[in-house]
TORRO-204663 format. One line per field, with one value per residue (C-alpha): residue number from 1; residue in one letter; x, y, z. Coordinates in steps of 0.5 Angstrom, whole numbers, plus 500, padded with zeros to 3 digits. Example, Ala and Ser with C-alpha at 12.3 -4.5 7.8 and 13.67 -1.06 7.14 Angstrom:
<vextors>
nr	1 / 2
rest	A / S
east	525 / 527
north	491 / 498
up	516 / 514
</vextors>
This chain:
<vextors>
nr	1 / 2 / 3 / 4 / 5 / 6 / 7 / 8 / 9 / 10 / 11 / 12 / 13 / 14 / 15 / 16 / 17 / 18 / 19 / 20 / 21 / 22 / 23 / 24 / 25 / 26 / 27 / 28 / 29 / 30 / 31 / 32 / 33 / 34 / 35 / 36 / 37 / 38 / 39 / 40 / 41 / 42 / 43 / 44 / 45 / 46 / 47 / 48 / 49 / 50 / 51 / 52 / 53 / 54 / 55 / 56 / 57 / 58 / 59 / 60 / 61 / 62 / 63 / 64 / 65 / 66 / 67 / 68 / 69 / 70 / 71 / 72 / 73 / 74 / 75 / 76 / 77 / 78 / 79 / 80 / 81 / 82 / 83 / 84 / 85 / 86 / 87 / 88 / 89 / 90 / 91 / 92 / 93 / 94 / 95 / 96 / 97 / 98 / 99 / 100 / 101 / 102 / 103 / 104 / 105 / 106 / 107 / 108 / 109 / 110 / 111 / 112 / 113 / 114 / 115 / 116 / 117 / 118 / 119 / 120 / 121 / 122 / 123 / 124 / 125 / 126 / 127 / 128 / 129 / 130 / 131 / 132 / 133 / 134 / 135 / 136 / 137 / 138 / 139 / 140 / 141 / 142 / 143 / 144 / 145 / 146 / 147 / 148 / 149 / 150 / 151 / 152 / 153 / 154 / 155 / 156 / 157 / 158 / 159 / 160 / 161 / 162 / 163 / 164 / 165 / 166 / 167 / 168 / 169 / 170 / 171 / 172 / 173 / 174 / 175 / 176 / 177 / 178 / 179 / 180 / 181 / 182 / 183 / 184 / 185 / 186 / 187 / 188 / 189 / 190 / 191 / 192 / 193 / 194 / 195 / 196 / 197 / 198 / 199 / 200 / 201 / 202 / 203 / 204 / 205 / 206 / 207 / 208 / 209 / 210 / 211 / 212 / 213 / 214 / 215 / 216 / 217 / 218 / 219 / 220 / 221 / 222 / 223 / 224 / 225 / 226 / 227 / 228 / 229 / 230 / 231 / 232 / 233 / 234 / 235 / 236 / 237 / 238 / 239 / 240 / 241 / 242 / 243 / 244 / 245 / 246 / 247 / 248 / 249 / 250 / 251 / 252 / 253 / 254 / 255 / 256 / 257 / 258 / 259 / 260 / 261 / 262 / 263 / 264 / 265 / 266 / 267 / 268 / 269 / 270 / 271 / 272 / 273 / 274 / 275 / 276 / 277 / 278 / 279 / 280 / 281 / 282 / 283 / 284 / 285 / 286 / 287 / 288 / 289 / 290 / 291 / 292 / 293 / 294 / 295 / 296 / 297 / 298 / 299 / 300 / 301 / 302 / 303 / 304 / 305 / 306 / 307 / 308 / 309 / 310 / 311 / 312 / 313 / 314 / 315 / 316 / 317 / 318 / 319 / 320 / 321 / 322 / 323 / 324 / 325 / 326 / 327 / 328 / 329 / 330 / 331 / 332 / 333 / 334 / 335 / 336 / 337 / 338 / 339 / 340 / 341 / 342 / 343 / 344 / 345 / 346 / 347 / 348 / 349 / 350 / 351 / 352 / 353 / 354 / 355 / 356 / 357 / 358 / 359 / 360 / 361 / 362 / 363 / 364 / 365 / 366 / 367 / 368 / 369 / 370 / 371 / 372 / 373 / 374 / 375 / 376 / 377 / 378 / 379 / 380 / 381 / 382 / 383 / 384 / 385 / 386 / 387 / 388 / 389 / 390 / 391 / 392 / 393 / 394 / 395 / 396 / 397 / 398 / 399 / 400 / 401 / 402 / 403 / 404 / 405 / 406 / 407 / 408 / 409 / 410 / 411 / 412 / 413 / 414 / 415 / 416 / 417 / 418 / 419 / 420 / 421 / 422 / 423 / 424 / 425 / 426 / 427 / 428 / 429 / 430 / 431 / 432 / 433 / 434 / 435 / 436 / 437 / 438 / 439 / 440 / 441 / 442 / 443 / 444 / 445 / 446 / 447 / 448 / 449 / 450 / 451 / 452 / 453 / 454 / 455 / 456 / 457 / 458 / 459 / 460 / 461 / 462 / 463 / 464 / 465 / 466 / 467 / 468 / 469 / 470 / 471 / 472 / 473 / 474 / 475
rest	M / T / I / P / D / D / I / H / E / T / R / A / A / A / A / P / P / R / H / A / P / P / P / P / H / H / R / R / A / L / L / V / R / L / H / F / Y / A / G / I / L / I / G / P / F / L / A / V / A / A / V / T / G / A / L / Y / A / A / A / P / T / I / E / R / V / V / Y / R / D / L / L / S / V / P / P / A / P / A / A / L / P / L / Q / E / Q / V / A / A / A / R / A / A / F / P / Q / L / T / M / T / G / L / R / P / A / A / E / P / A / D / S / T / R / V / Y / F / A / D / P / A / L / A / D / D / L / L / R / A / V / F / V / D / P / Y / T / G / R / V / L / G / D / E / Q / T / W / L / G / Y / L / P / V / S / T / W / L / D / G / L / H / R / H / L / N / L / G / E / P / G / R / I / Y / S / E / L / A / A / S / W / L / W / V / V / A / L / G / G / L / W / L / W / L / I / R / A / A / R / D / R / R / P / G / R / T / H / R / V / V / M / P / D / L / T / A / R / G / R / S / R / T / L / S / W / H / G / A / T / G / V / W / L / L / A / G / L / L / F / L / S / A / T / G / I / T / W / S / T / Y / A / G / A / H / V / S / D / I / R / A / A / M / N / W / Q / R / P / Q / L / D / T / V / I / T / G / D / G / G / H / A / G / H / G / G / P / A / T / H / P / A / I / D / A / A / S / V / D / Y / A / G / V / L / S / A / A / A / D / A / G / V / R / S / P / V / E / L / T / L / P / A / A / H / G / E / A / V / T / V / T / E / I / D / R / P / Y / R / W / T / T / N / A / A / A / V / D / A / V / D / L / G / V / T / A / V / V / D / Y / R / R / D / Y / S / T / M / A / K / L / A / D / W / G / I / R / A / H / M / G / V / L / F / G / W / L / N / Q / A / L / L / L / A / V / A / V / G / L / L / T / V / I / V / R / G / Y / R / M / W / W / Q / R / R / P / T / R / G / S / G / W / A / V / G / R / A / P / R / R / G / G / F / R / R / L / P / V / P / A / R / V / G / I / V / A / A / A / V / A / I / G / W / F / L / P / L / L / G / L / S / L / A / A / F / L / V / V / D / L / T / L / A / A / T / K / R / R / K / E / N / S / H / A
east	779 / 784 / 781 / 784 / 789 / 784 / 778 / 782 / 784 / 777 / 774 / 779 / 778 / 770 / 771 / 771 / 777 / 775 / 776 / 773 / 768 / 761 / 758 / 757 / 750 / 747 / 743 / 748 / 753 / 747 / 746 / 754 / 755 / 749 / 752 / 758 / 755 / 751 / 757 / 761 / 757 / 752 / 757 / 759 / 751 / 751 / 757 / 754 / 748 / 751 / 756 / 750 / 745 / 749 / 750 / 743 / 741 / 746 / 743 / 738 / 745 / 748 / 743 / 743 / 750 / 750 / 744 / 745 / 744 / 738 / 735 / 738 / 736 / 738 / 732 / 728 / 722 / 716 / 715 / 711 / 705 / 705 / 701 / 708 / 712 / 709 / 709 / 716 / 717 / 712 / 716 / 722 / 719 / 712 / 712 / 711 / 705 / 705 / 704 / 705 / 709 / 712 / 712 / 718 / 717 / 723 / 725 / 732 / 728 / 727 / 720 / 719 / 715 / 714 / 713 / 712 / 717 / 716 / 724 / 725 / 723 / 715 / 716 / 721 / 719 / 722 / 723 / 724 / 727 / 725 / 727 / 720 / 723 / 725 / 721 / 728 / 729 / 734 / 735 / 732 / 733 / 729 / 727 / 724 / 718 / 721 / 728 / 734 / 739 / 744 / 739 / 736 / 742 / 744 / 736 / 738 / 744 / 742 / 736 / 739 / 746 / 743 / 742 / 734 / 730 / 735 / 740 / 734 / 735 / 742 / 738 / 732 / 738 / 741 / 735 / 732 / 738 / 740 / 735 / 737 / 745 / 744 / 739 / 743 / 750 / 746 / 745 / 751 / 754 / 750 / 751 / 758 / 758 / 753 / 759 / 764 / 763 / 770 / 768 / 767 / 765 / 758 / 759 / 763 / 757 / 756 / 764 / 770 / 775 / 781 / 786 / 784 / 788 / 788 / 782 / 779 / 780 / 777 / 771 / 770 / 769 / 765 / 760 / 760 / 759 / 753 / 750 / 749 / 747 / 742 / 736 / 738 / 740 / 733 / 730 / 733 / 731 / 724 / 724 / 728 / 724 / 717 / 720 / 723 / 720 / 718 / 718 / 715 / 709 / 707 / 708 / 703 / 698 / 698 / 697 / 692 / 688 / 689 / 687 / 694 / 695 / 696 / 689 / 688 / 685 / 679 / 681 / 674 / 669 / 663 / 656 / 653 / 659 / 664 / 662 / 657 / 660 / 654 / 652 / 657 / 664 / 663 / 663 / 669 / 673 / 680 / 684 / 689 / 695 / 695 / 688 / 689 / 689 / 694 / 695 / 687 / 688 / 693 / 690 / 684 / 688 / 691 / 684 / 683 / 689 / 695 / 701 / 707 / 712 / 707 / 707 / 701 / 699 / 695 / 689 / 691 / 684 / 677 / 673 / 679 / 681 / 688 / 691 / 696 / 700 / 704 / 712 / 717 / 721 / 725 / 720 / 714 / 709 / 704 / 702 / 696 / 692 / 687 / 683 / 681 / 677 / 680 / 674 / 671 / 677 / 672 / 675 / 672 / 676 / 682 / 686 / 687 / 693 / 691 / 684 / 684 / 691 / 691 / 696 / 700 / 700 / 703 / 708 / 710 / 710 / 715 / 719 / 720 / 722 / 727 / 730 / 731 / 733 / 728 / 724 / 729 / 734 / 741 / 740 / 737 / 743 / 748 / 745 / 744 / 751 / 753 / 750 / 753 / 760 / 759 / 756 / 761 / 767 / 762 / 763 / 771 / 772 / 768 / 772 / 778 / 775 / 775 / 782 / 785 / 782 / 786 / 791 / 798 / 801 / 800 / 798 / 798 / 792 / 788 / 782 / 779 / 775 / 768 / 764 / 763 / 757 / 752 / 749 / 743 / 743 / 744 / 738 / 731 / 726 / 721 / 726 / 728 / 721 / 720 / 726 / 725 / 717 / 720 / 725 / 720 / 714 / 720 / 723 / 716 / 715 / 722 / 723 / 731 / 732 / 729 / 732 / 739 / 738 / 737 / 743 / 747 / 745 / 747 / 754 / 755 / 752 / 757 / 763 / 761 / 760 / 767 / 771 / 768 / 771 / 777 / 777 / 776 / 781 / 786 / 783
north	253 / 257 / 262 / 262 / 269 / 271 / 272 / 275 / 280 / 280 / 282 / 287 / 291 / 290 / 293 / 301 / 305 / 305 / 313 / 314 / 320 / 319 / 318 / 324 / 327 / 328 / 333 / 337 / 337 / 339 / 345 / 346 / 347 / 352 / 356 / 356 / 359 / 364 / 366 / 367 / 370 / 374 / 376 / 383 / 385 / 383 / 387 / 394 / 393 / 393 / 399 / 403 / 401 / 403 / 410 / 410 / 408 / 414 / 419 / 422 / 423 / 425 / 430 / 434 / 435 / 437 / 442 / 444 / 451 / 450 / 445 / 448 / 455 / 458 / 457 / 463 / 465 / 465 / 463 / 467 / 465 / 460 / 465 / 470 / 465 / 462 / 470 / 470 / 464 / 466 / 473 / 470 / 466 / 470 / 466 / 459 / 456 / 454 / 446 / 445 / 446 / 442 / 446 / 446 / 440 / 442 / 449 / 448 / 446 / 450 / 450 / 448 / 451 / 447 / 450 / 447 / 449 / 449 / 448 / 441 / 435 / 433 / 428 / 435 / 441 / 447 / 447 / 454 / 454 / 459 / 461 / 461 / 466 / 471 / 469 / 470 / 465 / 461 / 458 / 453 / 446 / 442 / 435 / 429 / 426 / 430 / 428 / 433 / 432 / 428 / 423 / 423 / 421 / 416 / 413 / 412 / 410 / 404 / 402 / 403 / 406 / 413 / 409 / 410 / 403 / 399 / 400 / 396 / 390 / 390 / 391 / 386 / 381 / 382 / 382 / 376 / 371 / 374 / 369 / 364 / 364 / 366 / 360 / 355 / 357 / 356 / 349 / 347 / 350 / 346 / 339 / 341 / 342 / 336 / 332 / 335 / 330 / 332 / 335 / 342 / 344 / 346 / 353 / 353 / 355 / 361 / 362 / 362 / 357 / 361 / 355 / 354 / 355 / 357 / 355 / 352 / 359 / 363 / 358 / 358 / 365 / 366 / 361 / 364 / 371 / 368 / 366 / 372 / 376 / 371 / 375 / 381 / 378 / 375 / 382 / 386 / 381 / 381 / 389 / 390 / 385 / 389 / 395 / 391 / 392 / 384 / 381 / 387 / 387 / 380 / 382 / 388 / 383 / 379 / 385 / 388 / 381 / 380 / 387 / 389 / 395 / 402 / 405 / 412 / 418 / 421 / 428 / 429 / 435 / 433 / 437 / 437 / 440 / 434 / 432 / 427 / 423 / 424 / 428 / 430 / 434 / 441 / 446 / 450 / 456 / 455 / 456 / 461 / 460 / 467 / 466 / 459 / 458 / 454 / 454 / 452 / 446 / 443 / 444 / 441 / 435 / 434 / 433 / 428 / 424 / 427 / 429 / 434 / 432 / 432 / 435 / 440 / 439 / 444 / 441 / 440 / 441 / 444 / 441 / 438 / 438 / 440 / 434 / 433 / 427 / 424 / 424 / 419 / 420 / 415 / 410 / 413 / 407 / 411 / 414 / 418 / 423 / 428 / 431 / 438 / 443 / 449 / 454 / 452 / 447 / 442 / 434 / 431 / 424 / 421 / 415 / 412 / 407 / 403 / 402 / 402 / 399 / 391 / 387 / 385 / 393 / 395 / 390 / 392 / 399 / 398 / 394 / 399 / 404 / 400 / 398 / 406 / 406 / 411 / 407 / 406 / 413 / 412 / 405 / 403 / 406 / 403 / 396 / 396 / 399 / 393 / 388 / 391 / 391 / 384 / 382 / 385 / 380 / 374 / 376 / 377 / 371 / 367 / 369 / 368 / 361 / 360 / 363 / 358 / 352 / 354 / 349 / 350 / 348 / 350 / 356 / 362 / 364 / 358 / 359 / 354 / 348 / 348 / 343 / 337 / 336 / 330 / 332 / 333 / 326 / 322 / 324 / 320 / 322 / 324 / 329 / 331 / 333 / 336 / 341 / 342 / 344 / 349 / 352 / 354 / 356 / 361 / 363 / 365 / 369 / 372 / 372 / 375 / 369 / 364 / 367 / 367 / 360 / 358 / 361 / 358 / 351 / 353 / 355 / 349 / 344 / 348 / 347 / 340 / 338 / 342 / 338 / 331 / 333 / 335 / 328 / 324 / 328 / 325 / 318
up	709 / 705 / 701 / 694 / 693 / 687 / 692 / 697 / 691 / 688 / 695 / 696 / 689 / 691 / 697 / 698 / 701 / 708 / 708 / 701 / 700 / 699 / 692 / 688 / 689 / 682 / 685 / 688 / 681 / 678 / 682 / 683 / 675 / 675 / 681 / 678 / 671 / 675 / 679 / 673 / 668 / 673 / 678 / 674 / 674 / 681 / 682 / 679 / 682 / 689 / 688 / 685 / 690 / 696 / 692 / 691 / 699 / 701 / 696 / 702 / 706 / 700 / 698 / 705 / 704 / 697 / 697 / 705 / 702 / 699 / 704 / 711 / 714 / 721 / 725 / 728 / 733 / 728 / 720 / 715 / 713 / 707 / 703 / 703 / 702 / 696 / 694 / 694 / 690 / 685 / 684 / 683 / 677 / 675 / 668 / 671 / 673 / 680 / 682 / 689 / 695 / 701 / 707 / 712 / 716 / 721 / 724 / 720 / 713 / 708 / 704 / 697 / 692 / 685 / 679 / 672 / 667 / 659 / 659 / 663 / 661 / 662 / 669 / 671 / 676 / 678 / 685 / 688 / 696 / 700 / 708 / 711 / 716 / 712 / 705 / 702 / 695 / 696 / 689 / 685 / 682 / 678 / 681 / 679 / 684 / 690 / 688 / 687 / 681 / 685 / 687 / 681 / 678 / 683 / 682 / 674 / 675 / 679 / 675 / 668 / 669 / 666 / 659 / 659 / 659 / 655 / 661 / 665 / 663 / 668 / 674 / 672 / 670 / 677 / 681 / 678 / 679 / 686 / 690 / 686 / 687 / 695 / 696 / 692 / 695 / 702 / 700 / 698 / 704 / 708 / 704 / 705 / 713 / 714 / 710 / 715 / 721 / 724 / 732 / 733 / 725 / 726 / 727 / 721 / 718 / 719 / 721 / 717 / 718 / 720 / 720 / 713 / 707 / 700 / 696 / 702 / 706 / 701 / 700 / 708 / 708 / 701 / 705 / 712 / 709 / 704 / 710 / 714 / 708 / 706 / 708 / 706 / 699 / 698 / 700 / 695 / 690 / 692 / 692 / 686 / 681 / 683 / 680 / 673 / 666 / 665 / 671 / 674 / 669 / 672 / 679 / 677 / 674 / 680 / 685 / 681 / 681 / 688 / 690 / 693 / 689 / 693 / 693 / 689 / 692 / 688 / 687 / 683 / 687 / 686 / 684 / 691 / 694 / 694 / 701 / 700 / 695 / 690 / 683 / 677 / 677 / 680 / 676 / 681 / 677 / 676 / 683 / 683 / 687 / 690 / 693 / 696 / 704 / 705 / 712 / 712 / 707 / 711 / 717 / 714 / 711 / 719 / 721 / 716 / 719 / 715 / 719 / 717 / 713 / 707 / 699 / 697 / 690 / 686 / 682 / 674 / 672 / 673 / 679 / 682 / 690 / 692 / 695 / 701 / 702 / 707 / 705 / 707 / 713 / 718 / 721 / 718 / 716 / 713 / 707 / 709 / 703 / 704 / 697 / 700 / 697 / 696 / 696 / 703 / 706 / 706 / 705 / 699 / 700 / 704 / 703 / 710 / 711 / 717 / 714 / 706 / 705 / 704 / 708 / 701 / 699 / 706 / 706 / 699 / 700 / 707 / 703 / 697 / 702 / 706 / 699 / 698 / 705 / 708 / 712 / 718 / 717 / 717 / 720 / 713 / 709 / 714 / 713 / 705 / 705 / 709 / 705 / 699 / 701 / 703 / 697 / 693 / 697 / 696 / 689 / 689 / 693 / 688 / 683 / 687 / 687 / 680 / 679 / 685 / 681 / 675 / 672 / 674 / 668 / 661 / 658 / 663 / 660 / 664 / 668 / 673 / 671 / 671 / 675 / 672 / 668 / 667 / 674 / 670 / 666 / 672 / 676 / 675 / 670 / 674 / 678 / 670 / 669 / 675 / 674 / 667 / 669 / 674 / 670 / 665 / 670 / 673 / 666 / 664 / 671 / 670 / 663 / 663 / 668 / 663 / 657 / 660 / 663 / 656 / 654 / 660 / 657 / 650 / 652 / 656 / 650 / 646 / 650 / 651 / 644 / 643 / 648 / 645 / 638 / 640 / 645 / 638 / 634 / 638 / 639
</vextors>
């Protein structure tokens, strides 16, 4: 039987080409467009956060170099008693009130003595550095939570660009979007790898394709580098959100509701001597900094499990104890603290890290210290620097891919085309409802992400309306 030619033509038209690409995945189209907008518009915030974060992570090393004349001393056989070191600092600033000290932790370290200085802001102290072997005053600097000026400036640069509270919007925006960009990019990269069924291509997920050229080469390096950075980016996003203004408030509420907060040391000395936990506040006289047995206080705290290096803080009110708290050092996992009665050197309260911290409080504490670059010392700083440099290369390659998509004809100011729109409309109704509900929930928890996502939507709809008007005017 002869088949008519028109049937042959109909079948040929209906049959898909043998090597035609698979039909577009609507969810992928939606994610590609979101990833594109987030990369283009949030990329500058991520780049600034990466640069300032790398500098902040290196702050402990920078501090040791910049202030080496204050922080380091030649070791000697024996140190002076702490009372004499404190006396030397008080003699240099007799008009100021002493608030605490940080004894030398290593043979080559100096001792810091802290003073309240009315000339400084309320959250700053005057730190006087003393040679523990000679009692010579090496100099003084203002400090913020133990940070010297360079570290304080780098911390402010990373948190709010040293612009104050309004500047924190940038860092919260970067932290809120970082995990979205990282996970979205991973999904797109894995989908691309799954669609490439050529032999020997599986390893291209973690290794760039060195044989590729043009935009494909840029994409290969962009995707493979992102895979290697993924764990670090998610970690920095999660820990950064905990410090943010708006999302951080939600994190604090959750930690309070779940009892995941850091335990607080009770410094009140009770009326029965402070060792049984009964009675009202004691009527101890005001503590004279010159009369405190600093070595005895530190010894009592050490017996309670508080190990050097530590910071000692004098009480700010009557009836309170001296506090001794462990400070950060590489590979230290604890932050023990003890309250010591300066009169009889009795320990009135203890915060034992292993006993009193919940698992989530420990994880949060370790995460923050790792984010700061102090948990693992120079190795921690090197890893953060590597992640920051890697993130910058990913951002630069993302913009380069956008440039490589630009039209080759027309205006020299043309930029790359955005991925095609309409992926959301082509999704099933249940999927669209689920995406909207998830976006609302995430936007509530991460307010700046929610607001910026709404802004992306407004921009996208505006561009679509503008394009339709132009098309209609030329029809």
